[in-house]
N, C-alpha and C positions, 0 to 999 in steps of 0.2 A: 803970395802971402795971404793968410786967412784973416779976415777981419776979427776984431776983438769980440764983437757980438756973436759971431759964428762959433768961436771957441767956447763961449759960455754955453751955447746950445748943445754942443757935443758933451761938455762936462755935465750939464743938467741931464741929458739923456742917459749917460752912463750911470749917474747917481740914481735915476729912476729905475734902471734895470737892476742895480744892486739891491735897492729897497724892495722891489717886487720879488726878487729871488729869495731874500731873507723871509719875507712874509709867506711866500709859497712853501718854503722849507718848514716854517713853524706850523702852518696850516696842515701840511701833510703829516707831520709828526703827531699832531693832535688827532687827526682823522684815524691814523693807525691805532692810537690809544683807544678811541671809541669803537673801532672795529673789533679790537681784542676784548673790550668790555662786553660787546654784543655777543661775541663767541662764548665768553664765559657764562653769560646769562642764558644763552641757548643750551649750553651743556647742563647747567643747573636746572633748567626747566625740564629737560629730558629726564634727568635723574629724579626729579620730583614726580613726574608722570609715571615713571617706572615704579617708584616706591608706592604710590597710591594703587597702581594696578596690582602689584605684588601683594600688598596688604589685603586687597579685595579677594585675590585668588586664595590666599591663606585662609581667610574667613570662609570662603565658599567650600574649600576642601575640608576644613575642620567641621563644618556643618554636615557634610556628607560622610564624615568619618574616615576619610582617605588620608590617614596619618603617614603612611609610607610615602605618599606623593609629596606631602609637606616636607618630610625629612629629606627628600631627594632634590628639593628646590635649589640648594647651594651648588649642585652639580649640573644644573641646566642653565642655559642662557636666559637672562631675565626678560629679554625681548620675546623669546619663545614662550616662556612661562606666562607672561602678562598678555600674550597675544596682542602685542603692540607693534605697529608698523612705524618705521622712521625712514625718511629718505636717505639719511646718512648712516644707516646700519648696514654693514657689509657682510654680516653673517658670522658663522662659527669657523674657527681655524685651529689647526694644531700649531700652537705657538703664535707669534705675531709676525706676519710677513713684513719684509723690509720695505716693500714698495707701497705701503698704505699711505694714501694722501691725508693731509691734515684735515681736521674737522669731521672725522669719521669715527663711528663706534664699531667695535667687533668683540667677539667672545673668544677668549683663549681657552680651548678645551683641555690643554695640558695642565694649566694652573687653576682652572675653573674661576676665571676672573673676567669681568667686563672691562674692556680697555677703551679709553678715549684718546685719540691722537690729535692734539691741538694744532691748529694752523699757525697761530702766533703765540710765542712763548716769551716775549720780552719781559713780562712781569710775573712769570711763573717761577716760584722759588721752592726748591726742595733739595734734599740731600742728593748729590749727584750719584752716589752709590745705590741709593734706593730707587731713584727715578730712572727706569730703563728707557733710554733713548727719548726722553721727554714724553712718555706715555703716562696717562693717569689711569690707575687700575683700581677697580672696585670689586668687592665680594658681597655676595648675598649671605646674610646671617638670619637664620630663623631663631626667634627668641621664644623660649618657653619657661614656665615656672615649675612644671611637673611633667610627667611622662606624656600626657595628652592634653596639657593645658598650654596652648600657644598664646603668647602675649603680643606677638607682632613679627614683623620682618623688617630688615634694614639693609640698605646698600652702603657699606662702609668702605672708605678709601683704604687701600692696602698700605700705602705709605702716606705720611703726613705731607701736605703741600700747602702753599699759600699762593693765591693768584689774585693780585689786586691791581688791575689796570688803572682804575681811577681811585686814588687814595683820598 
């Protein structure tokens, strides 16, 4: 027969294990949320750098009078146009390969779109018909007010999406 004090120790130990498990589960869930927020911030930083580089490239080409090159920008990879290197840029593809890992960029030559494949998508909200396999797609748009009067360049999402890991 187990003494009463010994039974209380087993009960206390079991309670401690349950409490520690609950705390670990809550901590892991919060950590995943912060990892997803960091991924979103990295994606937005890459888009911002690309946009700035494309804007500078358009200005450079306009000053040189290379208007055909500016008009061809929407049909080229923004990474190639901006001469920008990124560790997670996988290159240009015909379509989007099925085996692309999350957290990578690529350029779809068929649709002339920059594609980002997110690793975590728990808080990514979009129309399931528009969002192909959880990929975020962006297009380069050259903006002009007249034939040779360029006002800027933009990287616009092809489909609307909302990604709010931390609300």
